[in-house]
N, C-alpha and C positions, 0 to 999 in steps of 0.2 A: 289457159289458167290452171294454174296450181293452187291446189286445196291442200294447207298444213294442218295434220293434230298429230297428237300422242308422238309416236314415230313412224307415223306415216305421212307419205304426198301420194295425194293424187293431182298427176300431171295431164290434163285432157287435150294440151295440145299433141302430146306425143303417144298419148293415149297409154299411158303405164302407170301400173300402181307402184310404188317404192314403199319399203316397210326396212326403215334401218339402213337405207342407202341402196337395199338389193330391190332389183323387179321381183314382183310377185304376181305368176300365171294366174289369171282369174277369165271367165268366161264370157262374152260380152252381155250378157243380161245383168249377172254380178258388177261390173263396172257400171252400168247404166244404173243401177238400183243405189250403189254407193252414190256417184254422181248426184243422183236426186237428192240423198241425205244430206250430202257436204253441203250443197247449195242450200239447204236449209235448217242452218244449226240451231238446235233449241226450240223449233217448230216440230209440234206434230203431222207427220205426215202421213196421210189419209189410206184407206187400202187403194181407192178408188184412184186416188193419186199415183200409185205405184203400178196399179194395173195399165193406165193410161200412158206412164212414161215407159215401163220396161216390158210390158205386152201390146201395145197400141188398144189398149183398151177392150181387147180379146178376154174373153171368162176362161180361166186356168181354174187348175183344182188347187186347193188348199195346201197339199202336199209338194206342190211345183212351187208356192209362192214361198213355205217356209224351208226349201231347201236353197233356194236363192237368198234368203234371208241367212241361213247358216252360213253356206258359202261366203256370203260378206263378214260374217263376224269372223270368221277363221281367217280370212285373208287380212284382216286388221289387226290378229291378235286378241279378239273377242270371244265370249262365249255366250251361250242363251243363260249360263248359271249367273255371272257377275253382270253384265249387261253393263261396264263401265265406259263402253265406246257409242254402244248402239241400244238403246233402253226398248220393249216392247210394252206399247198400253193398250191393253187386252181388248180385243174386239173393236178396237177405232185404227192403230198403227206401229209407225215407227218414230222414233224420237234420237236425231243425233245430238249426245247430252254432252260427247268433248267437246274442250274449245275448236273451233276452225279460224285460220288464217287466210285468207285470199292474196295470192299474189297474182301480179300482170303478167302475160306474155313474155314482155322483157326481162323481169325478173326468172323467168322458167327458161328462158335462152342461156341467160349467163348462170345459171345453176348446171343445165345440162352440158354446157362447155366443160365445166370442171371432170365430167367421165371421160374415157379414151375415143377419140375421134374412129369415125368406119376404117378401117386399115386400107390403103391404097391396094388396087391390083396389080402386081407385075408379072412378068413372063421371064421364064427362061426355055431356051428350044434344047431338046433332048439332041442325042444324036441320031436318033431316028428322023429326026425332022420335025416332030412334035411341038407343039407348043405348051407347055405346063404354066397353068394359071397359080398364083401362091401368094400370098399376105404375109407380113408381118408385124406385130404389135409386140409392145411393153420392152424393159431391159431387164438382163441380167442372163444367167447362164441358157445357153440355147435350147429348148426344148421342140423338137419335129412332130406334131400330133397328127396321128395318123386313124381317121376315121372312119366310117363305111364309105363304100365307094360310087353312092351317087348322092353327091351333095352340091352345094356352089356356095362355095366359102361366103361369099357378099350376104346372100339371101339368109344364109344360118348367122351369121353377124346380126342379123336385124330381128332375129328372133329372139325377144325379151330374155325368155329362160338360158338358150344359148349363150347370147351375147352374155349375160352375169358370168357366167361359166367362164367365157375366155377370157374376161378382163381378170377375173379372179387368178387366172393361170398367166397372165400376164403382168401383174404387181412386182414379180420377185423374176420373173424368167422373161427371155424374149421368144415368144412366142410365132412358131412358123406352120402358119396351114397350108393345105394345099386341094385344088380339085385333080380327083385323076381322070388319065386322060380319057374322052370318052363322056364325060361328065362335066356338070357347070359350066364353068367359064375356059377349061382346058380345051384342048384341042379337038373337036368331035369327031373326028376321022377313027377308022376302025380301032378299040380302042387295045390296051397292052394287059390282058388279063391274068397273064401266068405271075402265077408269086415272086419268081425272080425275077420276072420282067418289072415289076411295081416296085419292087426293093431297089433294081436298077436306076429307077426314075427318081426316087427319095435321094439314092445317094447322089445322082447327079445334081437335084437340087441344093443338097448339102456342100457340095464342092462349088457351085454358082455362088453361093453364099459364102464362101470360103470357110466354112467351118471345119475344122478338123476334128474336132469333138463334140458331141453333142448327145443330149438325154431325147429317149423315145418316149411318146404318151399315146398309145393304139388302146382302141375299142372294138370291140368285135371282131367280124372278119378283118379288119385292120393289122391284129393282133398276130397272124401268119406272118406278113411281112416282119412286123418288127422285131417279132421272134427269129426268122431268116436273119434281118441285119446284124441283128447283138450276136447271133452264132457265128455268121461268116467274117463278120469285120468288129471282133472285142475291143480291137485298140481304140477303136474311133466311139464307141456306144458309151458313156458316163453313167447314165440311170435308163434303167425299163421299167415304165409304170405299165399296167394293164388293166382293163374295165372289162368284166362279162368276156372274156377269151375262153380259148378251148383248146385242149392238145389235138383232138382230133374232131375232124368235121363231120357233121350227122349222117350222112352218109354210110363212110366210114366205120363211127361205132354202131350205127342201126344193120348195117351187115353184120357185124362182127356178134351182134346179139340176134340176129334170125330177123329183124325186123320187117316190115316193109319200106318202099322206096317212102324219101323223105318227105312227109308229106307238105310241110311249108313252101316246099318248091313248086306242087301244082297250085296251093293257095296263093303264092305271087304270080304264078302264070292267067291263074284267073283275073285277081286282080289288076293286072295290066292290061287285060283284055278290055275290061268293061270301060266306057267315056267317061265316067264321072269318078270321084276319090272314095267315095263309101266303100267299095269294098278292101281298096288300099288301107282306109283307115282299121280297119276291120284285122287285117293283116298284120298291121303295126302295133294294134292293141296286143295280139300275141306276145310280141316282143313287150309292151308298155303297159302291162293291166292295170296299173296304178295310176296313168295317165301323169298330169292333169290332161283332161281329155281335150278341153281348147289346143292346148300343146301338143298332143297327138294330132288334131287335123292342121294346123299348121305346119308342122313336118312334114306330114302325108304330102301336102301340096306340094314343100319345097321338092321332096323326093320325088314327085314327079314330075315334076319342071325340071329338074338339074339331069336328067337322063333317061336313054330309050329303053322301052321295053325289052332289045334284044341286049341290051348293055348289062340290066338288071339280070336277066336270067342268065348270060353266061359267068359273070362274075359269081351269082349266088352256085352257078356247077362245079366253079373252079374250088369255093371253100367248102363247099359240101366234101368234097372227094381227098380235101387235103389232110395230111397229119403232120404235125412240129415234133412228134415224139423225138427224131434222130438229130434235132438240131439243141434239144434243150439241155444237155450234159456239157455243151459247149460254149454256153453263156456263162461270162463271168462277172458279170457287171451288179452293182446292188440291185435288185428286183423286187418291185411291187405289186402284188397281183393282188384286185379289189373284185369281189363276186356280191352278188344278190344271193342271200341264203334260197330264196324262191325264184329265183328263172327258172321260166318252164324252159326258154328254147335252149339254151346250153348249161347243163345242171352242174351244180356244185362240184358233184365228183369229177367233172372236167378240170376246173379250178386246183383242187387237190394233185391231181396228176402233174400238171403246168410245176405247182410247188414242191412235188417228190422229187422232179426232173432236173428242179434248177439250183443248184449249189447255194444253200443260205437265203433262199427268195422268202419274202415275210410274204404271208398271207393276211388280209384282211375281208372278214364275213361282214356284210351290211346286212341290216333285216330290211327287207326290200324284197319285192317279185319284180320289180322294173330289173331289163336288161341293162340299162345305164340311169341310174337314179336322175330324175330330173328336180329342177326347183320345185318345191310343194310337195316331194316324198319327204315323209319322215328321215329317209337316211341320206338326205340329200346334204347338211352339213357336215356330217360327219365322212361324206365322201369325198367332200371339197376340201376339208382342213385336212384330212390326210394326204389327199393329193399335191396339196399344193404345199405340205410343209416337205414331204418326198422330194418332189422335184426341185425345191429352191435349195436345196443343199448342193455347196459347191461340187467341182468334178473331183474325184481321188488325186 
């Protein structure tokens, strides 16, 4: 069933909230509370009904209830002051005052078909004999996305907050995504973790797709491979965009500063040694402190399922000890450096090193603490608009 109100759609069949055609990440209890309200438009929904629906009748604190109500309002573009969509009736309950229109599942299916279909998985065989999984979506100038090394391109697409980003990038570009060897749906055999080896794999993928020239969009650790390719093959890279990049790995810069060994490596080792995902969620929160929390949980589960502990630790060790400084002066393509001002994992000073080392690089500082902005963060729209506009520009 689809419930349409204001500029929002609550689709219970796909378990997603859309606002202005964009998915909004919400926690399960927030979704359940909104579902209760849209099923009862114009009617006062009592506190007891809310407890029964959202908390299965358990007694919870007033602060917990208030937090969920505030989260629902924020998700649909409302607030406690104006209450133009959801009104509070003091000491009694809530009332959905916006007009709600219901659509059947058939209508929902038709509407969902207007969005991009899930890309099918394809494979190419590397000269080493490894099989590399990849997907292609959209049309326009080609962009190869180099993300973190423990992903599953199908599972990642199915995360609403990631799918929104991929669909945005696919509107004016041909977006190519892949799983690193040893992760996701690529060959699970001992992986190729050296930066130059991973770069060779990406270049082979470009050759398999008959791409003479292409843009690169990279995030976090994937930026090392992107920098290497842009420097070594300037005739092939049309544009370079980086989010959360760094010039020197944590072990390199910490050693120069006389600091102790990189603490996140130890945290990752502990997190991957536990049987549940709680510790890994805590590790991921160091990167994504602004969440949203349900997105952190979902992404943590995807990462844990995508790659082994050994894969994680090996790749972490490589990027920690890597420096890209020597490659920066050799990059000649238009370059966009996006970085969160309050990134605690790789500080803004690392982005400044990149901007200083790459001729004519453009640097955009985002008012965010997340290593990579996610849907629901205040800086997300600025991040996505800046990135898509840069990548959609035709090659020189």
